[in-house]
C-alpha positions in Angstrom: 115.2 121.4 134.0 115.2 121.7 137.8 112.3 120.5 139.8 110.4 123.0 142.0 108.3 123.1 145.1 105.7 125.6 146.2 105.3 126.0 149.9 102.9 128.6 151.4 103.8 130.3 154.6 107.5 129.4 154.0 109.4 132.0 156.1 109.2 130.2 159.4 108.3 127.0 161.2 107.3 123.9 159.3 107.1 125.7 156.0 110.7 127.0 156.2 111.9 123.6 157.3 110.3 122.0 154.2 111.8 124.6 152.0 115.3 124.0 153.4 114.9 120.2 153.0 113.9 120.4 149.4 116.4 123.2 148.6 119.2 120.9 149.8 118.0 118.4 147.2 118.3 121.0 144.4 114.6 122.1 144.1 113.8 125.6 143.1 111.5 127.4 145.5 108.3 129.3 145.3 106.8 130.8 148.5 104.8 133.6 149.9 104.2 135.4 153.2 102.5 138.5 154.5 105.9 139.7 155.7 108.1 141.0 152.8 111.1 141.4 155.1 111.0 137.8 156.1 110.6 136.7 152.5 113.7 138.6 151.5 115.7 137.2 154.4 114.6 133.7 153.4 115.6 134.2 149.8 119.0 135.5 150.8 119.6 132.6 153.2 118.7 130.0 150.6 120.8 131.6 147.8 123.8 131.8 150.1 123.5 128.2 151.2 122.4 126.6 147.9 123.8 128.7 145.1 122.2 126.7 142.3 118.7 127.0 143.7 116.3 129.7 142.3 114.0 131.3 144.8 110.8 133.1 143.8 108.9 135.1 146.5 105.8 137.1 146.6 104.1 139.0 149.4 100.5 137.7 149.7 97.8 137.3 152.3 96.2 133.9 151.5 93.2 134.6 153.7 92.1 136.8 150.8 90.8 134.9 147.8 92.1 137.4 145.2 95.6 137.4 146.7 95.7 133.6 146.7 94.7 133.5 143.0 97.2 136.3 142.2 100.0 134.3 143.9 99.0 131.2 141.9 99.1 133.2 138.6 102.6 134.6 139.6 103.9 131.1 140.0 102.4 129.7 136.8 104.0 132.4 134.7 107.3 130.9 135.8 106.6 127.2 136.1 104.1 124.6 137.3 105.8 123.2 140.5 106.4 119.5 141.0 105.3 119.7 144.6 102.6 121.8 146.3 102.6 122.2 150.0 99.6 123.9 151.6 101.1 125.1 154.8 99.6 128.5 155.5 97.7 128.5 158.8 96.7 130.4 161.9 95.6 129.4 165.3 93.4 131.7 167.4 92.5 130.1 170.8 88.8 130.0 171.5 85.7 127.8 172.0 83.0 127.4 169.3 80.2 128.6 171.6 82.0 131.8 172.5 84.7 132.8 170.0 84.2 135.9 167.9 82.5 135.1 164.5 85.3 137.1 162.9 87.9 134.7 164.3 86.0 131.7 162.9 85.8 133.4 159.5 89.4 134.4 159.4 90.6 131.0 160.4 88.5 129.3 157.8 89.7 131.7 155.1 93.3 131.3 156.0 93.5 127.6 156.7 90.8 126.0 154.5 89.9 128.4 151.7 93.5 129.2 150.8 94.2 125.4 150.5 91.1 125.0 148.3 91.8 127.9 145.9 95.5 127.3 145.6 95.1 123.6 145.0 92.4 124.2 142.5 94.7 126.5 140.6 97.2 123.7 139.9 95.3 120.5 139.8 94.4 120.7 136.1 98.1 121.2 135.2 99.1 118.3 137.4 96.4 116.1 135.8 97.4 117.0 132.3 101.0 116.3 133.2 100.0 113.1 135.0 102.5 114.0 137.7 102.7 116.0 140.9 102.4 115.7 144.6 100.1 117.8 146.8 100.7 117.9 150.6 98.3 119.5 153.0 99.8 120.4 156.4 97.0 119.6 158.8 97.1 118.6 162.5 96.1 115.9 164.9 93.4 118.4 165.8 91.9 117.4 162.4 90.8 114.0 163.7 90.7 114.4 167.5 87.9 116.4 169.0 88.8 118.5 172.1 87.4 121.5 174.0 88.8 124.9 173.1 90.0 123.7 169.7 87.5 126.1 168.3 87.6 127.2 164.7 91.2 125.9 164.3 90.1 122.3 164.9 87.1 122.7 162.6 89.3 124.1 159.8 91.7 121.1 160.2 88.9 118.6 160.1 87.7 120.2 156.9 91.2 120.2 155.5 91.6 116.5 156.2 88.3 115.8 154.5 89.3 117.9 151.5 92.6 116.1 151.2 90.9 112.7 151.4 88.4 113.5 148.7 91.1 115.0 146.5 93.2 111.9 146.9 90.4 109.8 145.4 89.9 112.3 142.5 93.6 112.3 141.6 94.1 108.5 141.6 93.4 108.0 137.9 95.6 111.0 137.0 98.9 110.0 138.5 98.8 112.8 141.0 99.7 112.0 144.6 98.0 113.6 147.6 99.2 113.4 151.2 97.9 114.7 154.5 100.5 115.6 157.1 99.1 115.6 160.6 101.6 116.7 163.2 101.0 117.1 166.9 102.6 119.9 168.9 105.6 121.1 166.9 108.2 123.6 168.2 107.3 126.8 166.3 106.7 130.4 167.2 103.1 129.7 168.1 104.4 127.9 171.3 106.6 130.7 172.4 106.2 131.6 176.1 104.9 128.1 177.0 106.6 126.7 180.1 107.7 123.4 178.5 111.1 122.3 177.3 111.9 122.2 173.6 112.4 118.4 173.9 108.7 118.0 174.6 107.8 119.1 171.0 108.2 117.7 167.5 111.2 119.2 165.7 110.1 121.0 162.5 113.0 119.3 160.7 111.4 115.9 161.5 108.1 117.1 159.8 110.1 118.2 156.8 112.0 114.9 156.6 108.7 113.0 156.6 107.4 115.1 153.7 110.6 114.4 151.7 110.4 110.7 152.5 106.8 110.6 151.3 107.6 112.5 148.1 110.7 110.3 147.4 108.8 107.1 146.9 108.4 105.5 143.5 105.4 106.3 141.3 103.9 103.0 142.3 103.3 104.1 146.0 101.8 106.9 147.9 101.7 107.8 151.6 98.1 109.0 152.2 98.5 110.2 155.7 101.5 111.1 158.0 100.7 111.3 161.7 103.6 112.6 163.8 103.4 113.0 167.6 105.9 114.0 170.3 107.7 110.9 171.5 106.6 111.7 175.1 103.0 112.0 174.0 100.5 114.8 173.1 100.6 118.1 174.9 
């Protein structure tokens, strides 16, 4: 039976890079996005490049609790994945003292609450199976305070805390938990910035680090992966 990976927000950026990395290793794919056209394009690309890989897609807005739970139910009807990657996230610039409350709430629902609800949907299955690996894609903004980080930074601090606590809970059950904490990574969110691509982390490097952490023996776990641009933070 083929192994499988669930990656949220898998149609672009880090999420897509992780999907391609694991598809190349023969993993079946589960993913979601708010954009149905991008999902179909991703499915077609993977099936053309990796003909033996099965791809399961569903349109879902994970900032909405009910849609997150519906996506989890959709996946579980097919299989319980071997790997869960909580990658969905948004960044809305702003300062805590002045940003719109709606932006804070949307960011927390998208970044933190989706991670909580989706992880909760699969942890019991992982525990019963005594196997599984949960990755949370955070950010260096999750352990470094800076002005104008706003709700994004708060959400990433919370996600790191969530992942640290979950790691301790899962130790007796054979389930691995890893925080991935990249710095500035070359994705669509940086479009229009007057900096060369070489100044950023390559999404393929983030994906490779996730695969490397996953590919260890059952005796070892990478708890945190911190990746920064070689030339320093932006």
